[in-house]
Backbone and ligand atoms as CSV (ligand in chain L), in Angstrom:
chain,resi,resn,atom,element,x,y,z
A,1,MET,N,N,-35.336,-75.760,4.904
A,1,MET,CA,C,-33.956,-75.186,5.198
A,1,MET,C,C,-33.896,-74.158,6.338
A,2,ALA,N,N,-33.135,-74.378,7.304
A,2,ALA,CA,C,-33.014,-73.293,8.347
A,2,ALA,C,C,-32.699,-71.887,7.785
A,3,LEU,N,N,-33.303,-70.972,8.505
A,3,LEU,CA,C,-33.039,-69.635,8.104
A,3,LEU,C,C,-31.767,-69.188,8.130
A,4,TYR,N,N,-30.986,-69.618,9.056
A,4,TYR,CA,C,-29.575,-69.234,9.331
A,4,TYR,C,C,-28.736,-70.444,9.219
A,5,SER,N,N,-27.512,-70.265,8.576
A,5,SER,CA,C,-26.602,-71.307,8.607
A,5,SER,C,C,-25.984,-71.739,9.759
A,6,GLU,N,N,-25.415,-72.791,9.947
A,6,GLU,CA,C,-24.722,-73.250,11.224
A,6,GLU,C,C,-23.606,-72.095,11.558
A,7,LYS,N,N,-22.903,-71.689,10.659
A,7,LYS,CA,C,-21.872,-70.826,10.813
A,7,LYS,C,C,-22.275,-69.435,11.254
A,8,VAL,N,N,-23.365,-68.973,10.777
A,8,VAL,CA,C,-23.992,-67.691,11.222
A,8,VAL,C,C,-24.341,-68.031,12.742
A,9,MET,N,N,-25.013,-69.055,13.089
A,9,MET,CA,C,-25.378,-69.267,14.433
A,9,MET,C,C,-24.152,-69.397,15.370
A,10,ASP,N,N,-22.997,-70.069,14.824
A,10,ASP,CA,C,-21.704,-70.171,15.652
A,10,ASP,C,C,-21.313,-68.857,16.012
A,11,HIS,N,N,-21.065,-68.021,14.780
A,11,HIS,CA,C,-20.443,-66.695,15.068
A,11,HIS,C,C,-21.334,-65.782,15.752
A,12,PHE,N,N,-22.696,-65.962,15.822
A,12,PHE,CA,C,-23.511,-65.240,16.626
A,12,PHE,C,C,-23.364,-65.613,18.100
A,13,ARG,N,N,-23.335,-66.891,18.301
A,13,ARG,CA,C,-23.296,-67.318,19.671
A,13,ARG,C,C,-21.928,-67.260,20.417
A,14,ASN,N,N,-20.758,-67.431,19.442
A,14,ASN,CA,C,-19.370,-67.420,20.095
A,14,ASN,C,C,-18.647,-66.237,19.118
A,15,PRO,N,N,-19.088,-64.948,19.258
A,15,PRO,CA,C,-18.400,-63.956,18.406
A,15,PRO,C,C,-16.887,-64.132,18.653
A,16,ARG,N,N,-16.073,-63.944,17.599
A,16,ARG,CA,C,-14.631,-63.947,17.605
A,16,ARG,C,C,-14.163,-62.358,17.588
A,17,ASN,N,N,-13.095,-62.056,18.399
A,17,ASN,CA,C,-12.643,-60.718,18.249
A,17,ASN,C,C,-13.559,-59.677,18.684
A,18,ILE,N,N,-14.287,-60.024,19.726
A,18,ILE,CA,C,-15.238,-58.866,20.116
A,18,ILE,C,C,-14.473,-58.077,21.249
A,19,GLY,N,N,-14.586,-56.796,21.264
A,19,GLY,CA,C,-13.967,-55.998,22.264
A,19,GLY,C,C,-13.490,-54.804,21.703
A,20,VAL,N,N,-12.450,-54.041,22.329
A,20,VAL,CA,C,-11.920,-52.873,22.056
A,20,VAL,C,C,-10.381,-52.876,22.018
A,21,ILE,N,N,-9.781,-52.112,21.123
A,21,ILE,CA,C,-8.325,-52.096,21.141
A,21,ILE,C,C,-8.027,-50.612,21.627
A,22,GLU,N,N,-7.513,-50.463,22.641
A,22,GLU,CA,C,-7.247,-49.039,23.340
A,22,GLU,C,C,-6.512,-48.148,22.555
A,23,ASP,N,N,-5.227,-48.702,21.935
A,23,ASP,CA,C,-4.355,-47.915,21.228
A,23,ASP,C,C,-4.505,-48.243,19.683
A,24,ALA,N,N,-5.787,-48.445,19.207
A,24,ALA,CA,C,-5.992,-48.734,17.876
A,24,ALA,C,C,-5.327,-47.742,16.966
A,25,ASP,N,N,-4.838,-48.192,15.669
A,25,ASP,CA,C,-4.440,-47.334,14.683
A,25,ASP,C,C,-5.549,-46.774,13.706
A,26,GLY,N,N,-6.615,-47.463,13.927
A,26,GLY,CA,C,-7.680,-46.978,12.960
A,26,GLY,C,C,-9.016,-47.460,13.580
A,27,ILE,N,N,-10.030,-46.615,13.699
A,27,ILE,CA,C,-11.301,-46.993,14.276
A,27,ILE,C,C,-12.317,-46.469,13.221
A,28,GLY,N,N,-13.308,-47.366,13.067
A,28,GLY,CA,C,-14.413,-47.012,12.114
A,28,GLY,C,C,-15.656,-47.412,12.652
A,29,GLU,N,N,-16.680,-46.425,12.635
A,29,GLU,CA,C,-18.040,-46.737,13.118
A,29,GLU,C,C,-18.936,-46.297,12.109
A,30,VAL,N,N,-19.888,-47.322,11.767
A,30,VAL,CA,C,-20.907,-47.131,10.869
A,30,VAL,C,C,-22.247,-47.593,11.328
A,31,GLY,N,N,-23.371,-47.024,10.789
A,31,GLY,CA,C,-24.692,-47.433,11.192
A,31,GLY,C,C,-25.584,-47.452,10.062
A,32,ASN,N,N,-26.715,-48.417,10.240
A,32,ASN,CA,C,-27.756,-48.323,9.233
A,32,ASN,C,C,-28.869,-47.576,9.616
A,33,ALA,N,N,-29.269,-46.548,8.988
A,33,ALA,CA,C,-30.479,-45.722,9.438
A,33,ALA,C,C,-31.687,-46.378,9.654
A,34,LYS,N,N,-31.990,-47.385,8.709
A,34,LYS,CA,C,-33.304,-48.121,8.738
A,34,LYS,C,C,-33.444,-48.854,9.940
A,35,CYS,N,N,-32.501,-49.771,10.224
A,35,CYS,CA,C,-32.694,-50.742,11.491
A,35,CYS,C,C,-32.030,-50.180,12.736
A,36,GLY,N,N,-31.117,-49.131,12.525
A,36,GLY,CA,C,-30.483,-48.451,13.788
A,36,GLY,C,C,-29.418,-49.281,14.371
A,37,ASP,N,N,-28.923,-50.240,13.539
A,37,ASP,CA,C,-27.748,-51.075,14.086
A,37,ASP,C,C,-26.450,-50.282,13.914
A,38,ILE,N,N,-25.669,-50.421,14.815
A,38,ILE,CA,C,-24.204,-49.808,14.853
A,38,ILE,C,C,-23.094,-50.774,14.904
A,39,MET,N,N,-21.911,-50.522,14.103
A,39,MET,CA,C,-20.941,-51.426,14.247
A,39,MET,C,C,-19.729,-50.627,14.394
A,40,LYS,N,N,-18.855,-51.004,15.234
A,40,LYS,CA,C,-17.497,-50.240,15.321
A,40,LYS,C,C,-16.386,-51.235,15.235
A,41,ILE,N,N,-15.444,-50.782,14.366
A,41,ILE,CA,C,-14.222,-51.778,14.225
A,41,ILE,C,C,-12.930,-51.050,14.793
A,42,TYR,N,N,-11.996,-51.744,15.407
A,42,TYR,CA,C,-10.742,-51.265,15.872
A,42,TYR,C,C,-9.694,-52.118,15.251
A,43,LEU,N,N,-8.700,-51.367,14.596
A,43,LEU,CA,C,-7.581,-51.978,13.858
A,43,LEU,C,C,-6.161,-51.778,14.583
A,44,LYS,N,N,-5.339,-52.619,14.706
A,44,LYS,CA,C,-3.960,-52.498,15.028
A,44,LYS,C,C,-3.251,-52.955,13.929
A,45,ILE,N,N,-2.357,-51.985,13.310
A,45,ILE,CA,C,-1.573,-52.258,12.182
A,45,ILE,C,C,-0.171,-52.159,12.315
A,46,GLU,N,N,0.589,-53.392,11.919
A,46,GLU,CA,C,1.995,-53.368,12.077
A,46,GLU,C,C,2.658,-53.723,10.830
A,47,ASN,N,N,3.468,-53.028,10.184
A,47,ASN,CA,C,4.196,-53.458,8.973
A,47,ASN,C,C,3.131,-53.737,7.997
A,48,ASP,N,N,2.049,-52.997,7.893
A,48,ASP,CA,C,1.118,-53.147,6.624
A,48,ASP,C,C,0.388,-54.516,6.886
A,49,ILE,N,N,0.404,-54.995,8.093
A,49,ILE,CA,C,-0.476,-56.127,8.308
A,49,ILE,C,C,-1.365,-55.845,9.390
A,50,ILE,N,N,-2.612,-56.557,9.256
A,50,ILE,CA,C,-3.577,-56.330,10.406
A,50,ILE,C,C,-3.283,-57.168,11.489
A,51,ALA,N,N,-2.541,-56.632,12.428
A,51,ALA,CA,C,-1.917,-57.478,13.657
A,51,ALA,C,C,-3.054,-57.827,14.447
A,52,ASP,N,N,-4.046,-56.884,14.744
A,52,ASP,CA,C,-5.183,-57.115,15.467
A,52,ASP,C,C,-6.410,-56.498,15.157
A,53,VAL,N,N,-7.459,-57.008,15.405
A,53,VAL,CA,C,-8.862,-56.275,15.037
A,53,VAL,C,C,-9.811,-56.746,15.977
A,54,LYS,N,N,-10.652,-55.931,16.521
A,54,LYS,CA,C,-11.732,-56.046,17.515
A,54,LYS,C,C,-13.022,-55.361,16.995
A,55,PHE,N,N,-14.070,-55.796,17.412
A,55,PHE,CA,C,-15.288,-55.045,17.111
A,55,PHE,C,C,-16.339,-54.985,18.282
A,56,GLU,N,N,-17.107,-54.034,18.124
A,56,GLU,CA,C,-18.365,-53.824,19.065
A,56,GLU,C,C,-19.565,-53.568,18.056
A,57,THR,N,N,-20.434,-54.556,18.196
A,57,THR,CA,C,-21.687,-54.346,17.414
A,57,THR,C,C,-22.892,-54.179,18.315
A,58,PHE,N,N,-23.659,-53.146,18.123
A,58,PHE,CA,C,-24.914,-52.979,18.649
A,58,PHE,C,C,-26.052,-53.236,17.659
A,59,GLY,N,N,-26.452,-54.675,17.545
A,59,GLY,CA,C,-27.140,-54.970,16.459
A,59,GLY,C,C,-27.734,-56.208,16.447
A,60,CYS,N,N,-28.330,-56.668,15.242
A,60,CYS,CA,C,-28.920,-57.997,15.126
A,60,CYS,C,C,-27.917,-59.109,15.087
A,61,GLY,N,N,-28.450,-60.390,15.192
A,61,GLY,CA,C,-27.556,-61.445,15.194
A,61,GLY,C,C,-26.691,-61.546,13.868
A,62,SER,N,N,-27.353,-61.241,12.851
A,62,SER,CA,C,-26.645,-61.350,11.492
A,62,SER,C,C,-25.439,-60.292,11.427
A,63,ALA,N,N,-25.743,-59.112,12.193
A,63,ALA,CA,C,-24.633,-58.041,12.120
A,63,ALA,C,C,-23.323,-58.616,13.084
A,64,ILE,N,N,-24.008,-59.187,14.103
A,64,ILE,CA,C,-22.772,-59.773,15.016
A,64,ILE,C,C,-21.960,-60.893,14.366
A,65,ALA,N,N,-22.636,-61.797,13.698
A,65,ALA,CA,C,-22.034,-62.900,12.956
A,65,ALA,C,C,-21.188,-62.328,11.702
A,66,SER,N,N,-21.703,-61.299,11.084
A,66,SER,CA,C,-20.933,-60.691,9.922
A,66,SER,C,C,-19.693,-60.081,10.491
A,67,SER,N,N,-19.803,-59.273,11.605
A,67,SER,CA,C,-18.561,-58.619,12.198
A,67,SER,C,C,-17.561,-59.613,12.558
A,68,SER,N,N,-17.985,-60.653,13.283
A,68,SER,CA,C,-17.147,-61.654,13.711
A,68,SER,C,C,-16.409,-62.364,12.533
A,69,MET,N,N,-17.048,-62.695,11.507
A,69,MET,CA,C,-16.531,-63.504,10.539
A,69,MET,C,C,-15.678,-62.414,9.618
A,70,ALA,N,N,-16.070,-61.097,9.489
A,70,ALA,CA,C,-15.162,-60.094,8.837
A,70,ALA,C,C,-13.934,-59.905,9.477
A,71,THR,N,N,-13.771,-59.843,10.867
A,71,THR,CA,C,-12.728,-59.723,11.558
A,71,THR,C,C,-11.694,-60.837,11.364
A,72,GLU,N,N,-12.405,-62.145,11.465
A,72,GLU,CA,C,-11.568,-63.364,11.094
A,72,GLU,C,C,-10.930,-63.407,9.752
A,73,LEU,N,N,-11.554,-62.785,8.772
A,73,LEU,CA,C,-11.055,-62.797,7.380
A,73,LEU,C,C,-9.888,-61.909,7.176
A,74,ILE,N,N,-9.979,-60.741,7.940
A,74,ILE,CA,C,-8.790,-59.895,7.735
A,74,ILE,C,C,-7.630,-60.000,8.802
A,75,LYS,N,N,-8.069,-60.579,9.770
A,75,LYS,CA,C,-6.901,-60.748,10.880
A,75,LYS,C,C,-5.577,-61.477,10.358
A,76,GLY,N,N,-4.420,-60.753,10.584
A,76,GLY,CA,C,-3.197,-61.364,10.092
A,76,GLY,C,C,-2.905,-61.277,8.592
A,77,LYS,N,N,-3.832,-60.522,8.043
A,77,LYS,CA,C,-3.739,-60.263,6.493
A,77,LYS,C,C,-3.059,-58.817,6.174
A,78,PRO,N,N,-2.455,-58.813,5.062
A,78,PRO,CA,C,-1.989,-57.494,4.513
A,78,PRO,C,C,-3.221,-56.401,4.343
A,79,VAL,N,N,-2.823,-55.220,4.747
A,79,VAL,CA,C,-3.906,-54.143,4.683
A,79,VAL,C,C,-4.471,-54.066,3.223
A,80,ALA,N,N,-3.647,-54.288,2.302
A,80,ALA,CA,C,-4.245,-54.307,0.980
A,80,ALA,C,C,-5.205,-55.312,0.712
A,81,GLU,N,N,-5.175,-56.375,1.421
A,81,GLU,CA,C,-6.308,-57.325,1.372
A,81,GLU,C,C,-7.517,-56.972,2.087
A,82,ALA,N,N,-7.391,-56.475,3.194
A,82,ALA,CA,C,-8.494,-55.980,3.952
A,82,ALA,C,C,-9.417,-54.907,3.286
A,83,LEU,N,N,-8.578,-54.148,2.502
A,83,LEU,CA,C,-9.172,-53.036,1.703
A,83,LEU,C,C,-10.159,-53.626,0.735
A,84,LYS,N,N,-9.758,-54.905,0.369
A,84,LYS,CA,C,-10.660,-55.531,-0.755
A,84,LYS,C,C,-11.838,-56.269,-0.229
A,85,LEU,N,N,-11.867,-56.512,0.901
A,85,LEU,CA,C,-12.868,-57.241,1.676
A,85,LEU,C,C,-14.355,-56.872,1.209
A,86,THR,N,N,-15.134,-57.715,0.671
A,86,THR,CA,C,-16.537,-57.243,0.274
A,86,THR,C,C,-17.507,-57.922,1.237
A,87,ASN,N,N,-18.694,-57.331,1.254
A,87,ASN,CA,C,-19.689,-58.141,2.037
A,87,ASN,C,C,-20.078,-59.481,1.523
A,88,LYS,N,N,-19.811,-59.639,0.140
A,88,LYS,CA,C,-20.107,-60.883,-0.481
A,88,LYS,C,C,-19.129,-61.908,-0.050
A,89,ALA,N,N,-17.882,-61.682,0.125
A,89,ALA,CA,C,-16.911,-62.491,0.777
A,89,ALA,C,C,-17.432,-63.076,2.191
A,90,VAL,N,N,-17.881,-61.970,2.958
A,90,VAL,CA,C,-18.272,-62.156,4.352
A,90,VAL,C,C,-19.516,-63.142,4.365
A,91,VAL,N,N,-20.470,-63.008,3.340
A,91,VAL,CA,C,-21.659,-63.791,3.275
A,91,VAL,C,C,-21.247,-65.258,2.904
A,92,GLU,N,N,-20.448,-65.325,1.943
A,92,GLU,CA,C,-19.957,-66.561,1.462
A,92,GLU,C,C,-19.230,-67.351,2.646
A,93,ALA,N,N,-18.462,-66.810,3.352
A,93,ALA,CA,C,-17.782,-67.420,4.426
A,93,ALA,C,C,-18.757,-67.712,5.553
A,94,LEU,N,N,-19.935,-67.108,5.626
A,94,LEU,CA,C,-20.960,-67.593,6.649
A,94,LEU,C,C,-21.906,-68.624,5.993
A,95,ASP,N,N,-21.694,-68.915,4.709
A,95,ASP,CA,C,-22.585,-69.820,4.091
A,95,ASP,C,C,-23.945,-69.352,3.860
A,96,GLY,N,N,-23.919,-68.035,3.685
A,96,GLY,CA,C,-25.107,-67.267,3.335
A,96,GLY,C,C,-25.852,-66.583,4.337
A,97,LEU,N,N,-26.648,-65.558,3.976
A,97,LEU,CA,C,-27.582,-64.847,4.919
A,97,LEU,C,C,-28.946,-64.716,4.058
A,98,PRO,N,N,-30.052,-64.602,4.763
A,98,PRO,CA,C,-31.317,-64.298,4.036
A,98,PRO,C,C,-31.130,-62.993,3.365
A,99,ASP,N,N,-31.921,-62.808,2.247
A,99,ASP,CA,C,-31.865,-61.704,1.454
A,99,ASP,C,C,-31.981,-60.390,2.246
A,100,TYR,N,N,-33.050,-60.510,3.172
A,100,TYR,CA,C,-33.485,-59.311,3.892
A,100,TYR,C,C,-32.365,-59.007,4.944
A,101,LYS,N,N,-31.346,-59.765,5.042
A,101,LYS,CA,C,-30.279,-59.617,6.045
A,101,LYS,C,C,-28.868,-59.192,5.317
A,102,MET,N,N,-28.866,-59.144,4.149
A,102,MET,CA,C,-27.707,-58.695,3.396
A,102,MET,C,C,-27.118,-57.470,3.884
A,103,HIS,N,N,-27.965,-56.475,4.255
A,103,HIS,CA,C,-27.352,-55.142,4.680
A,103,HIS,C,C,-26.540,-55.334,5.939
A,104,CYS,N,N,-26.678,-56.386,6.619
A,104,CYS,CA,C,-25.973,-56.482,8.022
A,104,CYS,C,C,-24.548,-56.747,7.537
A,105,SER,N,N,-24.358,-57.596,6.353
A,105,SER,CA,C,-22.869,-57.906,6.095
A,105,SER,C,C,-22.064,-56.694,5.293
A,106,VAL,N,N,-23.193,-55.852,4.692
A,106,VAL,CA,C,-22.614,-54.435,4.123
A,106,VAL,C,C,-22.040,-53.498,5.281
A,107,LEU,N,N,-22.616,-53.522,6.298
A,107,LEU,CA,C,-22.377,-52.919,7.422
A,107,LEU,C,C,-20.792,-53.149,7.867
A,108,ALA,N,N,-20.542,-54.586,7.833
A,108,ALA,CA,C,-19.196,-55.019,8.151
A,108,ALA,C,C,-18.212,-54.490,7.217
A,109,GLU,N,N,-18.468,-54.693,5.849
A,109,GLU,CA,C,-17.546,-54.187,4.958
A,109,GLU,C,C,-17.322,-52.654,5.109
A,110,GLU,N,N,-18.342,-51.964,5.349
A,110,GLU,CA,C,-18.314,-50.474,5.700
A,110,GLU,C,C,-17.517,-50.148,6.712
A,111,ALA,N,N,-17.623,-50.790,7.801
A,111,ALA,CA,C,-16.924,-50.439,9.124
A,111,ALA,C,C,-15.358,-50.753,9.022
A,112,ILE,N,N,-15.069,-51.911,8.344
A,112,ILE,CA,C,-13.668,-52.056,8.004
A,112,ILE,C,C,-13.079,-51.026,7.211
A,113,ARG,N,N,-13.712,-50.695,5.959
A,113,ARG,CA,C,-13.406,-49.543,5.214
A,113,ARG,C,C,-13.129,-48.174,5.894
A,114,SER,N,N,-14.130,-47.911,6.837
A,114,SER,CA,C,-14.059,-46.607,7.506
A,114,SER,C,C,-12.995,-46.576,8.469
A,115,ALA,N,N,-12.520,-47.861,9.143
A,115,ALA,CA,C,-11.367,-48.009,10.035
A,115,ALA,C,C,-10.088,-47.779,9.187
A,116,LEU,N,N,-10.094,-48.334,7.951
A,116,LEU,CA,C,-8.906,-48.090,7.262
A,116,LEU,C,C,-8.743,-46.802,6.836
A,117,ASP,N,N,-9.838,-46.044,6.435
A,117,ASP,CA,C,-9.767,-44.525,6.100
A,117,ASP,C,C,-9.256,-43.788,7.212
A,118,ASP,N,N,-9.597,-44.249,8.494
A,118,ASP,CA,C,-9.131,-43.463,9.543
A,118,ASP,C,C,-7.733,-43.639,9.803
A,119,TYR,N,N,-7.233,-44.912,9.490
A,119,TYR,CA,C,-5.840,-45.136,9.598
A,119,TYR,C,C,-5.069,-44.329,8.522
A,120,TYR,N,N,-5.510,-44.188,7.416
A,120,TYR,CA,C,-4.938,-43.566,6.250
A,120,TYR,C,C,-4.886,-42.107,6.522
A,121,GLN,N,N,-5.810,-41.496,7.268
A,121,GLN,CA,C,-5.974,-40.145,7.563
A,121,GLN,C,C,-4.866,-39.955,8.632
A,122,LYS,N,N,-4.674,-40.765,9.436
A,122,LYS,CA,C,-3.628,-40.577,10.646
A,122,LYS,C,C,-2.339,-40.809,10.104
A,123,ASN,N,N,-2.130,-41.600,8.995
A,123,ASN,CA,C,-0.770,-42.101,8.325
A,123,ASN,C,C,-0.928,-41.812,6.731
A,124,PRO,N,N,-1.012,-40.517,6.380
A,124,PRO,CA,C,-1.093,-40.413,4.974
A,124,PRO,C,C,-0.081,-40.933,4.057
A,125,GLU,N,N,1.082,-41.153,4.676
A,125,GLU,CA,C,2.338,-41.641,3.818
A,125,GLU,C,C,2.031,-43.178,3.601
A,126,LYS,N,N,1.176,-43.726,4.204
A,126,LYS,CA,C,0.917,-45.207,4.033
A,126,LYS,C,C,-0.058,-45.328,2.866
A,127,LYS,N,N,-0.799,-44.287,2.583
A,127,LYS,CA,C,-1.883,-44.655,1.510
A,127,LYS,C,C,-1.376,-45.026,0.277
A,128,PRO,N,N,-2.005,-46.230,-0.194
A,128,PRO,CA,C,-1.547,-46.635,-1.558
A,128,PRO,C,C,-1.863,-45.549,-2.757
A,129,GLU,N,N,-1.016,-45.480,-3.683
A,129,GLU,CA,C,-1.208,-44.589,-4.846
A,129,GLU,C,C,-2.588,-44.937,-5.520
A,130,GLN,N,N,-3.402,-43.990,-5.842
A,130,GLN,CA,C,-4.605,-44.218,-6.506
A,130,GLN,C,C,-4.392,-44.582,-7.914
L,1,LIG,FE1,FE,-29.813,-53.962,10.542
L,1,LIG,FE2,FE,-28.962,-56.608,10.803
L,1,LIG,S1,S,-30.975,-55.691,10.809
L,1,LIG,S2,S,-27.678,-54.688,10.657
């Protein structure tokens, strides 16, 4: 079996939503201390919907594929759904990642969470009741 699924290779070679949103409502940047990879997510939020999302990833192919897939999974979705995105959902959508590459998908989950935290810090009135 090939190490990487066709979906991983596709999202690595043709990443979706790569770039920057200049007037983003939320920005999240996370890194993995072990491999040194960094992922940055930009969110544009309108009426509680992820109107646009872009990413910049300085990292391995799995991190790029995970960022690309994660942005596709939350684009156009309600913020509440984006908050629930797990790395497991990203891996499933990619048809799997090798075990030692799981942390790359965790980075995508964390980057989106961090961008949403930033959004709520700037817009505390939008924060859902805990
Ligand atoms: Fe660290 Fe992929 S090797 S994010």
